[in-house]
Phi, psi and omega in degrees: 000124183289149178282144178247129179263137179246146175283167179301320181296319178294320180297314181297320177297317179294322177297320178293324177298318178297317179300318180295315181295322177293322177295333179274000173111359177282155173283165180298318180298318179294318181294320179294318178298326181294326178275352172087031176231170179279155178302316181297321178296317179301313182293325176294316178298317182297323179293318183279317190239009188300323183260004185271143175257169183301316181295325177292322179295319178295318179297319179297316179297317178297320178293323178295320178295315179297320179297318178297319179296316180294324177297321178295318179298316180296319179296317178297318179294325178294321177295314179301319180297318180295320178296316180296324178294319179296319179294319181294327179277354176086022180275000000 
């Protein structure tokens, strides 16, 4: 059975579905089974994203993208700096 990857927004939505189902009287195991994930996955998601709202998840994703872009810029500048040092030393 192939693994299915969920986005942060989907995970947060599924966590809220479990909360609603538990509020309606289902057990956590029944509610988790209803959204189609494993108990361990639910508890891991709850630990990572349990207190997060959708807008916070979007900001986090945007910051991760920006961080990756900045890391690439720093790596490119480090390569350029190394080349310039080699040229300055006459290599």
